[in-house]
C-alpha positions as CSV (number, residue, x, y, z in Angstrom):
1,M,-181.3,156.6,-28.0
2,T,-179.3,155.8,-31.3
3,D,-176.3,153.9,-30.8
4,A,-174.2,156.7,-31.5
5,A,-176.2,158.7,-28.6
6,L,-175.7,155.3,-25.8
7,A,-171.9,155.5,-27.0
8,F,-171.5,159.0,-26.5
9,T,-173.5,158.7,-22.7
10,L,-171.7,155.7,-22.0
11,I,-168.2,156.8,-22.8
12,T,-168.7,160.6,-21.0
13,T,-170.3,159.2,-17.9
14,R,-167.4,156.7,-17.2
15,Q,-165.5,157.5,-13.9
16,S,-163.1,155.9,-11.9
17,I,-164.1,154.4,-8.5
18,L,-161.2,153.5,-6.4
19,P,-160.8,149.6,-5.2
20,K,-161.9,150.5,-1.7
21,R,-165.4,151.8,-3.1
22,L,-166.1,148.2,-5.2
23,S,-167.9,145.9,-3.7
24,E,-169.5,142.6,-4.2
25,P,-171.2,141.5,-6.3
26,G,-168.6,141.9,-9.2
27,P,-169.0,140.2,-12.4
28,D,-169.8,136.8,-13.4
29,A,-167.8,134.4,-15.9
30,T,-170.0,135.3,-18.7
31,Q,-169.6,139.2,-17.6
32,I,-165.8,138.6,-17.4
33,T,-165.7,136.8,-20.7
34,D,-167.5,139.8,-22.5
35,L,-165.2,142.7,-20.7
36,F,-162.3,140.8,-22.3
37,S,-163.9,140.5,-25.8
38,A,-164.8,144.2,-25.6
39,A,-160.9,144.1,-25.1
40,A,-159.9,142.4,-28.2
41,A,-162.0,144.8,-30.1
42,A,-159.6,147.4,-29.7
43,P,-157.3,148.7,-32.6
44,D,-154.4,145.9,-33.3
45,H,-152.1,146.4,-35.8
46,G,-150.6,143.4,-37.6
47,E,-152.9,141.5,-35.2
48,I,-150.2,140.8,-32.7
49,R,-152.4,141.1,-29.7
50,P,-149.5,143.4,-27.7
51,W,-151.3,142.8,-24.5
52,R,-152.9,139.7,-22.0
53,F,-154.5,140.0,-18.8
54,V,-154.4,137.9,-16.2
55,V,-157.4,137.2,-13.5
56,V,-156.3,137.1,-10.0
57,P,-159.4,134.9,-8.8
58,S,-160.3,135.3,-5.1
59,E,-158.3,132.0,-3.9
60,R,-155.2,133.8,-5.0
61,R,-155.7,137.0,-3.9
62,S,-153.2,136.6,-1.3
63,D,-150.1,135.6,-3.3
64,L,-151.0,139.0,-4.7
65,G,-151.1,140.8,-1.5
66,E,-147.9,138.9,-1.1
67,A,-146.2,140.6,-3.9
68,F,-147.4,143.9,-3.4
69,A,-145.5,143.6,0.2
70,Q,-142.6,142.1,-1.3
71,A,-142.6,145.2,-4.4
72,L,-143.1,147.8,-1.0
73,L,-140.0,146.3,0.9
74,E,-137.8,145.6,-2.8
75,R,-138.2,149.6,-2.8
76,D,-137.9,150.4,0.8
77,T,-136.1,147.7,2.9
78,A,-137.5,150.0,6.1
79,A,-141.2,150.3,5.2
80,T,-142.8,149.7,8.6
81,V,-145.1,146.6,9.5
82,E,-148.5,148.8,9.1
83,Q,-147.2,150.0,5.4
84,I,-146.4,146.1,4.3
85,A,-149.9,144.9,5.7
86,Q,-151.7,147.8,3.4
87,A,-150.2,146.9,0.8
88,R,-150.7,143.3,1.4
89,E,-154.6,144.6,1.9
90,K,-154.6,146.5,-1.7
91,A,-155.2,142.6,-3.2
92,F,-158.8,142.4,-1.4
93,R,-160.5,145.4,-2.4
94,A,-162.3,145.1,-5.4
95,P,-164.2,141.5,-6.3
96,F,-162.3,141.5,-9.7
97,V,-158.8,141.7,-10.3
98,S,-156.8,141.5,-13.8
99,L,-153.5,142.4,-14.1
100,V,-152.9,144.2,-17.6
101,I,-149.6,142.8,-19.4
102,A,-148.2,144.6,-22.0
103,R,-146.5,142.5,-24.7
104,L,-143.6,144.8,-26.2
105,G,-140.8,142.6,-27.5
106,A,-140.2,141.6,-30.8
107,S,-143.1,141.0,-32.7
108,D,-144.2,139.8,-36.4
109,P,-144.9,141.9,-38.4
110,D,-142.4,144.6,-36.8
111,I,-144.8,147.1,-35.3
112,D,-143.7,150.5,-33.2
113,V,-143.7,149.8,-29.6
114,L,-145.7,153.3,-29.0
115,E,-148.2,151.8,-31.4
116,R,-149.0,148.3,-29.5
117,M,-149.3,150.8,-26.1
118,I,-151.5,152.1,-27.8
119,S,-153.0,149.2,-28.4
120,V,-153.1,148.2,-25.0
121,G,-154.4,151.2,-23.9
122,A,-157.5,150.9,-26.0
123,A,-157.9,147.4,-25.0
124,V,-157.7,148.7,-21.4
125,Q,-160.8,151.5,-22.1
126,N,-162.8,148.7,-23.6
127,A,-162.5,146.3,-21.0
128,L,-163.3,149.3,-18.8
129,L,-166.6,150.6,-20.9
130,M,-167.9,146.9,-21.1
131,A,-168.0,147.2,-17.1
132,H,-169.7,150.5,-17.0
133,S,-172.1,149.6,-19.5
134,M,-172.9,146.7,-17.2
135,G,-173.6,148.9,-14.1
136,Y,-170.1,148.6,-12.1
137,G,-167.7,150.5,-11.3
138,A,-164.1,150.4,-11.8
139,C,-160.9,151.4,-12.0
140,L,-157.3,151.2,-12.7
141,T,-154.3,150.5,-10.2
142,S,-150.6,151.0,-10.9
143,G,-147.7,152.2,-9.6
144,L,-144.1,151.0,-8.5
145,A,-145.3,147.8,-7.8
146,M,-146.1,147.0,-11.7
147,R,-142.0,146.9,-11.9
148,S,-141.2,145.1,-9.2
149,Q,-139.4,141.7,-9.6
150,A,-142.0,140.0,-7.0
151,I,-144.9,141.0,-9.7
152,Q,-142.5,139.6,-12.8
153,R,-142.3,136.5,-10.3
154,L,-145.6,136.3,-9.7
155,F,-147.3,136.5,-13.1
156,D,-144.1,134.7,-15.0
157,L,-143.4,137.6,-17.2
158,Q,-141.6,136.7,-20.1
159,D,-139.0,139.2,-21.8
160,G,-140.3,141.9,-23.3
161,E,-143.8,142.1,-21.3
162,R,-144.2,144.6,-18.6
163,A,-147.3,144.9,-16.2
164,V,-149.2,148.3,-16.9
165,C,-151.6,147.7,-14.0
166,C,-154.6,145.9,-12.4
167,I,-158.4,146.4,-13.2
168,N,-160.6,146.5,-10.4
169,V,-164.6,145.9,-11.1
170,G,-166.9,145.5,-8.9
171,T,-170.3,147.2,-7.4
172,A,-169.8,151.0,-6.9
173,S,-170.8,151.7,-3.0
174,R,-170.1,155.3,-3.3
175,R,-169.6,157.5,-6.7
176,K,-168.4,160.8,-6.8
177,P,-169.8,163.8,-8.9
178,G,-168.9,163.5,-12.4
179,R,-166.0,165.7,-13.4
180,L,-166.1,168.7,-15.4
181,R,-164.1,167.1,-18.8
182,P,-162.2,169.5,-20.8
183,A,-163.7,170.7,-23.8
184,P,-162.5,169.6,-27.4
185,S,-161.3,173.2,-28.4
186,T,-158.7,173.5,-25.4
187,F,-156.7,170.5,-26.9
188,V,-157.6,170.2,-30.5
189,S,-156.2,172.1,-33.2
190,S,-155.9,172.2,-37.1
191,L,-152.8,172.3,-39.0
């Protein structure tokens, strides 16, 4: 198989596997380094690295779970005990979890925020594709918790930084059938 054919296959067969369908084993230390090395290959105008990743090791998952619970309470003071427990449980679903943080404050050189977000997205996609190439399932999780004070405090977000999503990686216990992708003719036109 040519490099182009392999890349096409990896890109077009990647799918999101929900964290509840990800189990051990997760990536080992070398594979985690490879995931982040792939992320570092994203386009980065001005070489400002408009992203950072924070790995949440298993011994800190309860801290993440508590932040998810507090994030829920920040936006819904009437949340039930069951809803709070469900929020906490989200931190323990996947063997590997890393928070993606966009660095959107002032930069030198001054690179437009939208361009920096594209770079963040490319870094995330590279990590997801690398996980897929290793045979793992992966997905992103986000939501309102990413904007919470609890997440900002836990991850020590600085001015100009924003929590974007979590990358979850593990062995897929179940995969869904591949979804039908839109044909390029439905979203590409010529000037």
